[in-house]
NUBA-125765 format. One record per residue: residue number from 1; residue in three letters; y, z, x of N, C-alpha, C in turn. Coordinates in nm, 2 decimals, padded with zeros to 4 digits. Example, Ala and Ser with C-alpha at 12.3 -4.5 7.8 and 13.67 -1.06 7.14 Angstrom:
residues 2
resi->1, resn->ala, npy->-00.57, npz->00.78, npx->01.32, capy->-00.45, capz->00.78, capx->01.23, cpy->-00.33, cpz->00.78, cpx->01.32
resi->2, resn->ser, npy->-00.22, npz->00.71, npx->01.28, capy->-00.11, capz->00.71, capx->01.37, cpy->00.00, cpz->00.79, cpx->01.29
end
This chain:
residues 110
resi->1, resn->met, npy->-01.79, npz->05.89, npx->00.67, capy->-01.75, capz->06.00, capx->00.57, cpy->-01.81, cpz->06.13, cpx->00.63
resi->2, resn->ser, npy->-01.75, npz->06.23, npx->00.65, capy->-01.79, capz->06.39, capx->00.64, cpy->-01.85, cpz->06.44, cpx->00.52
resi->3, resn->glu, npy->-01.97, npz->06.51, npx->00.53, capy->-02.02, capz->06.58, capx->00.41, cpy->-01.93, cpz->06.71, cpx->00.40
resi->4, resn->pro, npy->-01.90, npz->06.75, npx->00.28, capy->-01.83, capz->06.81, capx->00.23, cpy->-01.93, cpz->06.97, cpx->00.30
resi->5, resn->gln, npy->-01.81, npz->07.07, npx->00.31, capy->-01.87, capz->07.19, capx->00.34, cpy->-01.91, cpz->07.27, cpx->00.24
resi->6, resn->arg, npy->-02.03, npz->07.34, npx->00.22, capy->-02.06, capz->07.42, capx->00.10, cpy->-02.00, cpz->07.57, cpx->00.10
resi->7, resn->pro, npy->-01.98, npz->07.63, npx->00.03, capy->-01.92, capz->07.75, capx->00.05, cpy->-01.97, cpz->07.86, cpx->00.11
resi->8, resn->asp, npy->-02.12, npz->07.83, npx->00.15, capy->-02.20, capz->07.98, capx->00.17, cpy->-02.18, cpz->07.93, cpx->00.35
resi->9, resn->thr, npy->-02.15, npz->07.84, npx->00.40, capy->-02.10, capz->07.77, capx->00.51, cpy->-02.02, cpz->07.89, cpx->00.60
resi->10, resn->pro, npy->-02.07, npz->07.93, npx->00.72, capy->-01.92, capz->08.04, capx->00.74, cpy->-01.84, cpz->07.93, cpx->00.83
resi->11, resn->gln, npy->-01.69, npz->07.99, npx->00.81, capy->-01.60, capz->07.92, capx->00.86, cpy->-01.54, cpz->07.97, cpx->00.97
resi->12, resn->pro, npy->-01.51, npz->07.87, npx->01.09, capy->-01.50, capz->07.91, capx->01.20, cpy->-01.33, cpz->08.00, cpx->01.19
resi->13, resn->pro, npy->-01.33, npz->08.10, npx->01.27, capy->-01.20, capz->08.18, capx->01.26, cpy->-01.08, cpz->08.09, cpx->01.30
resi->14, resn->pro, npy->-00.97, npz->08.12, npx->01.25, capy->-00.85, capz->08.05, capx->01.25, cpy->-00.79, cpz->08.09, cpx->01.40
resi->15, resn->leu, npy->-00.73, npz->07.96, npx->01.46, capy->-00.68, capz->07.97, capx->01.59, cpy->-00.58, cpz->08.09, cpx->01.62
resi->16, resn->arg, npy->-00.52, npz->08.15, npx->01.52, capy->-00.43, capz->08.26, capx->01.56, cpy->-00.54, cpz->08.38, cpx->01.59
resi->17, resn->gln, npy->-00.65, npz->08.38, npx->01.56, capy->-00.75, capz->08.49, capx->01.56, cpy->-00.83, cpz->08.46, cpx->01.69
resi->18, resn->ser, npy->-00.90, npz->08.33, npx->01.71, capy->-00.96, capz->08.29, capx->01.80, cpy->-00.91, cpz->08.27, cpx->01.92
resi->19, resn->asp, npy->-00.80, npz->08.24, npx->01.96, capy->-00.71, capz->08.26, capx->02.09, cpy->-00.59, cpz->08.23, cpx->02.06
resi->20, resn->pro, npy->-00.52, npz->08.37, npx->02.07, capy->-00.40, capz->08.37, capx->02.04, cpy->-00.28, cpz->08.32, cpx->02.14
resi->21, resn->glu, npy->-00.34, npz->08.32, npx->02.27, capy->-00.24, capz->08.22, capx->02.36, cpy->-00.26, cpz->08.07, cpx->02.31
resi->22, resn->lys, npy->-00.33, npz->08.01, npx->02.28, capy->-00.32, capz->07.86, capx->02.27, cpy->-00.22, cpz->07.89, cpx->02.12
resi->23, resn->tyr, npy->-00.25, npz->07.95, npx->02.05, capy->-00.18, capz->07.98, capx->01.93, cpy->-00.01, cpz->07.99, cpx->01.96
resi->24, resn->ala, npy->00.02, npz->08.07, npx->02.05, capy->00.12, capz->08.13, capx->02.05, cpy->00.21, cpz->07.99, cpx->02.12
resi->25, resn->tyr, npy->00.14, npz->07.91, npx->02.22, capy->00.16, capz->07.79, capx->02.29, cpy->00.22, cpz->07.68, cpx->02.18
resi->26, resn->leu, npy->00.13, npz->07.67, npx->02.11, capy->00.11, capz->07.57, capx->02.00, cpy->00.25, cpz->07.59, cpx->01.91
resi->27, resn->arg, npy->00.27, npz->07.72, npx->01.87, capy->00.37, capz->07.75, capx->01.78, cpy->00.52, cpz->07.72, cpx->01.86
resi->28, resn->ala, npy->00.53, npz->07.77, npx->01.99, capy->00.62, capz->07.75, capx->02.06, cpy->00.68, cpz->07.58, cpx->02.08
resi->29, resn->glu, npy->00.57, npz->07.52, npx->02.10, capy->00.59, capz->07.39, capx->02.12, cpy->00.64, cpz->07.30, cpx->02.01
resi->30, resn->ala, npy->00.60, npz->07.38, npx->01.88, capy->00.65, capz->07.31, capx->01.74, cpy->00.77, cpz->07.37, cpx->01.70
resi->31, resn->thr, npy->00.83, npz->07.46, npx->01.72, capy->00.97, capz->07.49, capx->01.73, cpy->01.04, cpz->07.40, cpx->01.84
resi->32, resn->ala, npy->01.01, npz->07.34, npx->01.95, capy->01.07, capz->07.28, capx->02.02, cpy->01.01, cpz->07.13, cpx->02.05
resi->33, resn->pro, npy->01.01, npz->07.05, npx->02.00, capy->00.88, capz->06.94, capx->02.01, cpy->00.95, cpz->06.85, cpx->02.13
resi->34, resn->tyr, npy->01.04, npz->06.83, npx->02.17, capy->01.09, capz->06.75, capx->02.27, cpy->01.10, cpz->06.82, cpx->02.40
resi->35, resn->arg, npy->01.05, npz->06.92, npx->02.40, capy->01.08, capz->07.00, capx->02.57, cpy->01.02, cpz->06.93, cpx->02.65
resi->36, resn->gly, npy->00.89, npz->06.88, npx->02.65, capy->00.83, capz->06.82, capx->02.76, cpy->00.91, cpz->06.69, cpx->02.82
resi->37, resn->phe, npy->00.95, npz->06.60, npx->02.72, capy->01.03, capz->06.51, capx->02.74, cpy->01.17, cpz->06.52, cpx->02.81
resi->38, resn->arg, npy->01.23, npz->06.63, npx->02.75, capy->01.33, capz->06.67, capx->02.85, cpy->01.32, cpz->06.71, cpx->02.97
resi->39, resn->gln, npy->01.20, npz->06.80, npx->02.99, capy->01.16, capz->06.85, capx->03.12, cpy->01.14, cpz->06.71, cpx->03.22
resi->40, resn->phe, npy->01.06, npz->06.59, npx->03.17, capy->01.02, capz->06.48, capx->03.22, cpy->01.17, cpz->06.44, cpx->03.25
resi->41, resn->ile, npy->01.25, npz->06.41, npx->03.18, capy->01.39, capz->06.36, capx->03.20, cpy->01.47, cpz->06.41, cpx->03.33
resi->42, resn->tyr, npy->01.47, npz->06.56, npx->03.32, capy->01.54, capz->06.62, capx->03.45, cpy->01.48, cpz->06.63, cpx->03.58
resi->43, resn->val, npy->01.31, npz->06.61, npx->03.54, capy->01.27, capz->06.58, capx->03.68, cpy->01.32, cpz->06.40, cpx->03.71
resi->44, resn->ala, npy->01.31, npz->06.35, npx->03.65, capy->01.32, capz->06.21, capx->03.70, cpy->01.47, cpz->06.19, cpx->03.72
resi->45, resn->phe, npy->01.56, npz->06.25, npx->03.66, capy->01.71, capz->06.25, capx->03.71, cpy->01.75, cpz->06.31, cpx->03.82
resi->46, resn->gly, npy->01.66, npz->06.43, npx->03.84, capy->01.68, capz->06.53, capx->03.99, cpy->01.58, cpz->06.43, cpx->04.12
resi->47, resn->ala, npy->01.49, npz->06.35, npx->04.09, capy->01.45, capz->06.28, capx->04.18, cpy->01.52, cpz->06.17, cpx->04.21
resi->48, resn->ser, npy->01.61, npz->06.09, npx->04.15, capy->01.68, capz->06.01, capx->04.13, cpy->01.82, cpz->06.06, cpx->04.21
resi->49, resn->gly, npy->01.88, npz->06.17, npx->04.19, capy->01.96, capz->06.24, capx->04.28, cpy->01.91, cpz->06.26, cpx->04.41
resi->50, resn->phe, npy->01.82, npz->06.32, npx->04.42, capy->01.76, capz->06.36, capx->04.56, cpy->01.75, cpz->06.25, cpx->04.63
resi->51, resn->val, npy->01.72, npz->06.13, npx->04.59, capy->01.70, capz->06.00, capx->04.66, cpy->01.82, cpz->05.96, cpx->04.71
resi->52, resn->gly, npy->01.93, npz->05.94, npx->04.59, capy->02.05, capz->05.89, capx->04.63, cpy->02.13, cpz->05.99, cpx->04.74
resi->53, resn->gly, npy->02.11, npz->06.11, npx->04.73, capy->02.15, capz->06.19, capx->04.84, cpy->02.10, cpz->06.21, cpx->04.95
resi->54, resn->ile, npy->02.00, npz->06.13, npx->04.99, capy->01.92, capz->06.10, capx->05.14, cpy->02.01, cpz->05.96, cpx->05.16
resi->55, resn->phe, npy->02.01, npz->05.90, npx->05.05, capy->02.07, capz->05.78, capx->05.16, cpy->02.22, cpz->05.82, cpx->05.20
resi->56, resn->phe, npy->02.29, npz->05.91, npx->05.09, capy->02.46, capz->05.89, capx->05.12, cpy->02.47, cpz->05.98, cpx->05.21
resi->57, resn->leu, npy->02.36, npz->06.08, npx->05.23, capy->02.34, capz->06.18, capx->05.35, cpy->02.38, cpz->06.06, cpx->05.50
resi->58, resn->ala, npy->02.23, npz->05.99, npx->05.50, capy->02.23, capz->05.91, capx->05.60, cpy->02.37, cpz->05.83, cpx->05.63
resi->59, resn->gln, npy->02.43, npz->05.76, npx->05.55, capy->02.52, capz->05.69, capx->05.56, cpy->02.65, cpz->05.76, cpx->05.62
resi->60, resn->phe, npy->02.68, npz->05.89, npx->05.55, capy->02.76, capz->05.98, capx->05.63, cpy->02.76, cpz->06.02, cpx->05.76
resi->61, resn->met, npy->02.60, npz->06.03, npx->05.78, capy->02.58, capz->06.08, capx->05.90, cpy->02.59, cpz->05.99, cpx->06.03
resi->62, resn->ala, npy->02.59, npz->05.85, npx->05.96, capy->02.63, capz->05.75, capx->06.08, cpy->02.78, cpz->05.73, cpx->06.06
resi->63, resn->gly, npy->02.84, npz->05.74, npx->06.01, capy->02.98, capz->05.77, capx->06.01, cpy->03.06, cpz->05.60, cpx->05.96
resi->64, resn->arg, npy->02.95, npz->05.55, npx->05.85, capy->02.97, capz->05.41, capx->05.81, cpy->03.05, cpz->05.49, cpx->05.65
resi->65, resn->glu, npy->03.18, npz->05.43, npx->05.63, capy->03.25, capz->05.43, capx->05.50, cpy->03.23, cpz->05.58, cpx->05.46
resi->66, resn->val, npy->03.28, npz->05.65, npx->05.52, capy->03.25, capz->05.81, capx->05.52, cpy->03.34, cpz->05.85, cpx->05.38
resi->67, resn->asp, npy->03.48, npz->05.80, npx->05.35, capy->03.56, capz->05.83, capx->05.27, cpy->03.48, cpz->05.80, cpx->05.13
resi->68, resn->thr, npy->03.41, npz->05.73, npx->05.11, capy->03.30, capz->05.70, capx->04.99, cpy->03.19, cpz->05.76, cpx->05.00
resi->69, resn->ala, npy->03.11, npz->05.77, npx->05.11, capy->03.01, capz->05.85, capx->05.09, cpy->03.02, cpz->05.99, cpx->05.08
resi->70, resn->leu, npy->03.10, npz->06.06, npx->05.13, capy->03.11, capz->06.20, capx->05.11, cpy->03.12, cpz->06.24, cpx->04.94
resi->71, resn->pro, npy->03.19, npz->06.20, npx->04.86, capy->03.20, capz->06.21, capx->04.73, cpy->03.10, cpz->06.17, cpx->04.65
resi->72, resn->asn, npy->03.02, npz->06.07, npx->04.71, capy->02.90, capz->06.01, capx->04.62, cpy->02.78, cpz->06.13, cpx->04.69
resi->73, resn->leu, npy->02.78, npz->06.19, npx->04.79, capy->02.69, capz->06.28, capx->04.81, cpy->02.70, cpz->06.41, cpx->04.77
resi->74, resn->ala, npy->02.80, npz->06.41, npx->04.74, capy->02.86, capz->06.54, capx->04.66, cpy->02.80, cpz->06.52, cpx->04.53
resi->75, resn->leu, npy->02.82, npz->06.44, npx->04.46, capy->02.79, capz->06.39, capx->04.33, cpy->02.64, cpz->06.39, cpx->04.29
resi->76, resn->gln, npy->02.56, npz->06.35, npx->04.37, capy->02.44, capz->06.39, capx->04.40, cpy->02.36, cpz->06.50, cpx->04.37
resi->77, resn->ala, npy->02.43, npz->06.57, npx->04.50, capy->02.39, capz->06.70, capx->04.51, cpy->02.42, cpz->06.77, cpx->04.37
resi->78, resn->gly, npy->02.54, npz->06.76, npx->04.31, capy->02.57, capz->06.83, capx->04.18, cpy->02.46, cpz->06.78, cpx->04.07
resi->79, resn->val, npy->02.43, npz->06.63, npx->04.09, capy->02.33, capz->06.60, capx->03.98, cpy->02.18, cpz->06.68, cpx->04.00
resi->80, resn->val, npy->02.16, npz->06.72, npx->04.15, capy->02.02, capz->06.77, capx->04.14, cpy->02.02, cpz->06.93, cpx->04.08
resi->81, resn->ala, npy->02.16, npz->06.97, npx->04.14, capy->02.20, capz->07.12, capx->04.08, cpy->02.16, cpz->07.15, cpx->03.94
resi->82, resn->leu, npy->02.24, npz->07.05, npx->03.87, capy->02.24, capz->07.05, capx->03.73, cpy->02.09, cpz->07.04, cpx->03.68
resi->83, resn->met, npy->02.02, npz->06.94, npx->03.72, capy->01.90, capz->06.91, capx->03.67, cpy->01.79, cpz->07.05, cpx->03.72
resi->84, resn->val, npy->01.82, npz->07.12, npx->03.81, capy->01.73, capz->07.25, capx->03.84, cpy->01.78, cpz->07.34, cpx->03.74
resi->85, resn->thr, npy->01.92, npz->07.37, npx->03.72, capy->01.94, capz->07.42, capx->03.64, cpy->01.91, cpz->07.43, cpx->03.47
resi->86, resn->leu, npy->01.90, npz->07.31, npx->03.44, capy->01.85, capz->07.23, capx->03.33, cpy->01.72, cpz->07.31, cpx->03.31
resi->87, resn->trp, npy->01.63, npz->07.28, npx->03.43, capy->01.50, capz->07.28, capx->03.42, cpy->01.44, cpz->07.44, cpx->03.39
resi->88, resn->arg, npy->01.52, npz->07.50, npx->03.47, capy->01.52, capz->07.63, capx->03.48, cpy->01.54, cpz->07.72, cpx->03.31
resi->89, resn->trp, npy->01.64, npz->07.66, npx->03.28, capy->01.70, capz->07.73, capx->03.15, cpy->01.62, cpz->07.70, cpx->03.04
resi->90, resn->glu, npy->01.55, npz->07.56, npx->03.05, capy->01.44, capz->07.52, capx->02.94, cpy->01.31, cpz->07.61, cpx->02.95
resi->91, resn->gln, npy->01.28, npz->07.63, npx->03.07, capy->01.13, capz->07.75, capx->03.13, cpy->01.16, cpz->07.87, cpx->03.04
resi->92, resn->arg, npy->01.29, npz->07.90, npx->03.08, capy->01.34, capz->08.04, capx->03.03, cpy->01.30, cpz->08.03, cpx->02.86
resi->93, resn->ser, npy->01.36, npz->07.96, npx->02.79, capy->01.40, capz->07.93, capx->02.67, cpy->01.22, cpz->07.92, cpx->02.63
resi->94, resn->lys, npy->01.15, npz->07.84, npx->02.69, capy->00.99, capz->07.83, capx->02.62, cpy->00.91, cpz->07.94, cpx->02.69
resi->95, resn->asp, npy->00.91, npz->08.03, npx->02.75, capy->00.90, capz->08.19, capx->02.77, cpy->00.93, cpz->08.29, cpx->02.67
resi->96, resn->lys, npy->01.07, npz->08.27, npx->02.65, capy->01.13, capz->08.36, capx->02.52, cpy->01.06, cpz->08.33, cpx->02.40
resi->97, resn->ala, npy->01.03, npz->08.22, npx->02.37, capy->00.98, capz->08.18, capx->02.28, cpy->00.83, cpz->08.23, cpx->02.21
resi->98, resn->ile, npy->00.78, npz->08.21, npx->02.34, capy->00.63, capz->08.22, capx->02.35, cpy->00.60, cpz->08.39, cpx->02.34
resi->99, resn->ala, npy->00.69, npz->08.44, npx->02.42, capy->00.71, capz->08.60, capx->02.37, cpy->00.73, cpz->08.66, cpx->02.28
resi->100, resn->ala, npy->00.83, npz->08.59, npx->02.21, capy->00.89, capz->08.63, capx->02.06, cpy->00.75, cpz->08.61, cpx->01.95
resi->101, resn->ile, npy->00.68, npz->08.49, npx->01.94, capy->00.56, capz->08.46, capx->01.88, cpy->00.44, cpz->08.58, cpx->01.92
resi->102, resn->arg, npy->00.43, npz->08.60, npx->02.04, capy->00.32, capz->08.68, capx->02.07, cpy->00.34, cpz->08.86, cpx->02.01
resi->103, resn->lys, npy->00.49, npz->08.85, npx->02.01, capy->00.54, capz->08.99, capx->01.96, cpy->00.53, cpz->09.00, cpx->01.80
resi->104, resn->arg, npy->00.54, npz->08.89, npx->01.75, capy->00.55, capz->08.89, capx->01.59, cpy->00.38, cpz->08.91, cpx->01.58
resi->105, resn->glu, npy->00.30, npz->08.81, npx->01.62, capy->00.14, capz->08.83, capx->01.63, cpy->00.11, cpz->08.97, cpx->01.65
resi->106, resn->arg, npy->00.17, npz->09.06, npx->01.72, capy->00.12, capz->09.18, capx->01.77, cpy->00.14, cpz->09.25, cpx->01.65
resi->107, resn->gln, npy->00.24, npz->09.23, npx->01.61, capy->00.31, capz->09.32, capx->01.48, cpy->00.25, cpz->09.28, cpx->01.32
resi->108, resn->arg, npy->00.22, npz->09.16, npx->01.34, capy->00.14, capz->09.14, capx->01.23, cpy->-00.02, cpz->09.19, cpx->01.21
resi->109, resn->asn, npy->-00.08, npz->09.21, npx->01.32, capy->-00.19, capz->09.24, capx->01.36, cpy->-00.21, cpz->09.41, cpx->01.35
resi->110, resn->ser, npy->-00.11, npz->09.48, npx->01.36, capy->-00.09, capz->09.62, capx->01.37, cpy->-00.08, cpz->09.68, cpx->01.22
end
């Protein structure tokens, strides 16, 4: 059990003052708590689409079942493009959230 702090013991400065960058990051993370999980999903599905695209491209280049390989290749390319787009959108929204928090903190401190 920890010993209670005495009133004359100096308190460390709040995170807002001691490390504003980390504070802004944590606040942005609190507003979107599953952002990291979503980004993991985007990477996993994008990698899956990329691997599938390689296989269907090889099948198309070999000339085997071209009538099914080409639509499947297009679908895999679409999955990869969608995941890249979602990843970029997520990054932009994260950057905007951090910038808004920094702006509010600057206004609060002025």
